[in-house]
N, C-alpha and C positions, 0 to 999 in steps of 0.2 A: 630333590628337583625335580620336576619334569619334565623330557626333554622335549626340544624345538620339536621337532616329526611326532611330536602327538596327532594321531587320528585327527581329523576333524570333526571323526562323529563323534567322539568325546565330549566335545564342546556342542554340535549343534542336536545333541541328548538333552542336555541340560543336568547331566552328571558329572560337568567339570566343576559346580557349585561344591563341590565337595571338595576338592581337594584341598590341599590344607595349604600351598604353596600359589594359589590359583594367582595373585597378581604376577607372579614371576613367571608362571606358566603363559600367563595369556602376552608379559610382554619379549618371551621366548617367541614363541609363535609369530606375533606380529613381526620379526626382527625377519624371518625367513623370507620378507616381500610378499608372501603372497598373500591375496584379500583370505579377509576373515568375514564368511558368509554363514548367515543365517545360526550365528550361533545364538546358544539359548542361557543365557544369565541374569537370570532376576533377581535381585537383592542380594546381587553378591559383591564383596568387598575390595570394591577393589581403590581406599582412599590413596592417592601420589601413584597411582599409574604412571609412568614414564611409556608413552607411546607416538612420539615423537620422533620420524624419520629426521637421521643428521646428514644433511651435506642434500637433501633432496627437492625438487620442485613441488613435484607429491606427497603425500603423507601417505601412513596406512588406510588401508581400508577396515572397518569395521559394517560391516551392511549391511541390511535386510535380519538386524539379528535384534536378540529380546533384551534389554537392558533394564525391566519392567523393576521402579525403586533401588536400583544397580547405586551403591555409595562411591560415587567417584568424587569426591571433594580432594580438593589439590590436585587433581589430575592433570597431565601435560599431555593435552589434546591439540597441541597445535600442527593446523594442517590437516586432522582427523578427517576421514571421510564417514563417518554417520549415516550416511543418506537412507531411507528408507528404513532405517531401526525404530524400534520401538523406544523411547524414550521417557514413559508414562511415569512420573511422579521419581523420575532419579537424580541426584541430589550432587550438582555440579556446585558449589559453593570452592569460593577462591582458585573454581580449576582453567588453564589455559585453555581457550576455545579460538581462540585466535586464528579467522582465515579458515577453521572447520567447514565441514560441507553437515548440513542441517536438512539438506532439502527432502520433503518427503518423511519426515519423522514424526512422530505421533510425540508433541510436544506436552500435553496435557498435564498439568502440575509438574510440569518439569521443575528443579529449583537453578534458578540461575544469581542465587547471592552473591555477590561480590565478585560473580564470574569476571574472564576477562574474553567478549564479546565480540571487541574492533574487527570490521568484515568477515561478519559469521556470514556464511552463506545460507538464506534462508529460502530461496525460493518462491517463484509466484504468488505459489499458496500453500498453506497449510495442508497438511494430509487429510482433516476433518471436512474444509472447505471443499474438496475434493469429491471426497463420500459423500458428500451432501447434494453435490449436483448429480453423483451417479447411486441416489438412493431410491428404494423402489416403492416405496409409501411417504405418502408427506408425512405422517408420523415420528418415520425414523429421519428424512430430511430435518426436520424441526428441532430436532435433540441434536445432530450431527451439528445444525446451523449456532446452537445454542453453545454446545461446545467450544467451536471453531474462533466464535466471540471472546469466550471465556480465555481462549488460547493466545489471540489478540492484546487483549486488554493486560494478560500479564506480558505479555515478551513489550508492550508499551513504555508498561510501569520499570521493568529492566531496563528499557533503552532509557528514558526521562533519567531515573536514577543515575546512570551512568554519562547523561551527557552525548548518547546519541540521537542527537535533536530528528535527523534527517529518517531514520531506521524509527522512530519513535511517533512523527508525523504520515510515515506508510502503517506504520501500524494502527493507529486511530482512523485513518480512513476504511482500511480494513474490516476493523471492531464495528463501525458504525454499520455498514454496508453487512455485514453479519445477521447484526441486527434490523436491520432493516428486513433480510429474507425472512425474518420470522415474523414479518405481519401480513394480515390476509395481502391476497393477492392484489381484492380488489378494495381498499382504504387509503381514505383521505391522508393519514401519519405517511401508508408508501409513497402514496406519488410526489409528498412535498419533500421527503425522504430524497426519492433518487433526482427530484427536479436540485435540490441545496449540491448532490454530488455532483449532478452535472452541471452545473454553476459555476462552484468553487471544490471541488471534492472536501468537502465538509470543512472546507477553510486550510484546506494543504496544497490546495491548487492555486495561487493567485493566478497564474498564469489564463487558465482557464476565464478569470473574470475580464482579461484584458480582450484575450479573445472572443469574447461575447459583448462585449464592449462594440468592439470592432464592427462587430456583425449586425448589433444593433443599427449604429447610425449609419453603417451602409446601408443598411435596408430603409430607414426614415428618411434615407438620404435621396434614395427612387419614388419612395411615396412623393416629397413634396415635388419631385422632379415632376413627375404626372400631376398632382394636384394643382400645384400651382405656385407660387412666392409673389410677393408685392414687391413692389422696389422699385422707391419713389415715385408709388399712382400706379405704374408700369408693371406689365403682368410679366412672369419671369416663369417659366419650364416648359415641357418638351412642345415643341409645336412642327405638324409635319410638311409648313414651307418655311420654314426654318434653314439654312445649311448646317452638316454635320458636326463644323466650326464651334458655329451660333449655340446650336443646342449641347453639344459636348461644356461650353460655358455655363451655361443653366445648369448644366449639370454639378459642373465644380462649382457653382454658388447654391445648387440646393445643399453640395455634401459640405459645404462651409455653416451652413442654415442647421445642417445634424448635427454638426459641433459646438455648435454653440449653445441649440437647446439642449443638448445633452447634458452638457457642460455646465448647465444655470448662466451662463452669462449673459446672454440676450443682448447684444450692441443695439440691437434696434432697428439696423440698415435693412433688413431685410423683415419682412413681418408676413406670417400664414392668411391663405386665404379659403375661405369655403371650406371643405371639408380636412385641409391642410391644420385649418385650427386644431382640432379632436386628436392630432397628429402629433400635434407639437406637443399638447398639454399630455397625452401619454408617455415621450420621448420625457420629456420634463420633469415626471414620477419616474421612470425607470432609471434615467441618470441619476437621481441626486439618489435614488435607494443604492444602487451599483456602486456611485463612486463613494460612499459610504461604507459599502460592504469591501470594497479591495484594500481599503485604508486599516479594519481591521484586520483582513486578511496577510495581508502585506505586515502588520505590526507583529501581528501573531510567530509569523512565519522569520520576518527579521530578529526579531527579540528573543528567541530562542537563546 
């Protein structure tokens, strides 16, 4: 048995992997409570290791470490802080990663089959996405975006298999963004992809559709207000000689007409005149498309 006071230089040199009682030694080192920083443990056999800090709000720290291809099957890593570590192709099959911190980790090829990943802290972006933005060459950036897409796709599938659909939706959106970043900067496909992202977050943000709809309705209401509408044979719209109250009433009528046009109800009490006819036709087209899209996005979001 290696004493818990084993010098960290051993762990940071990569020689610790030769220890016959590696798992027990690492458990003892963790129990000292001091952060484990820069440990080099590639291909280490840590199956079943217990790195849970009992009766503590924060778990142990195993940060900025190399766990490439490490065997962490059935590992107990509740609240363990892995931030900044390389977990590339590490195997967490049946491991407990509940509330673990995986921010800034290299998760390329990491296996999470049957692992408990509820409330894992993934961070706003994975390592490859951050590196891609900071890459010095276009080729390096494209390679990193491709890796990021692969990681997000894998995380999405893992979350879907475990019923964590909120995270799955977030990872799907990120996956699509990484795919878009690989397209030529000036291209029709990239433009359409960007519009879909802004419009509905690739189907994961129904609130964006609602906000877009409200903006469209308000914008067209303003156009109708200045272009004019017909009500019982009389022109209704902005007029300089009218009082503020009368102009406000005219704007509210324009807003009402915009709503019924956007929703394609068309009661017929108000009618567009002049250029407002073109505005009404365009809004009706946008409205019918937007409402159909909202139904699809909402159903997709709610039926997961």
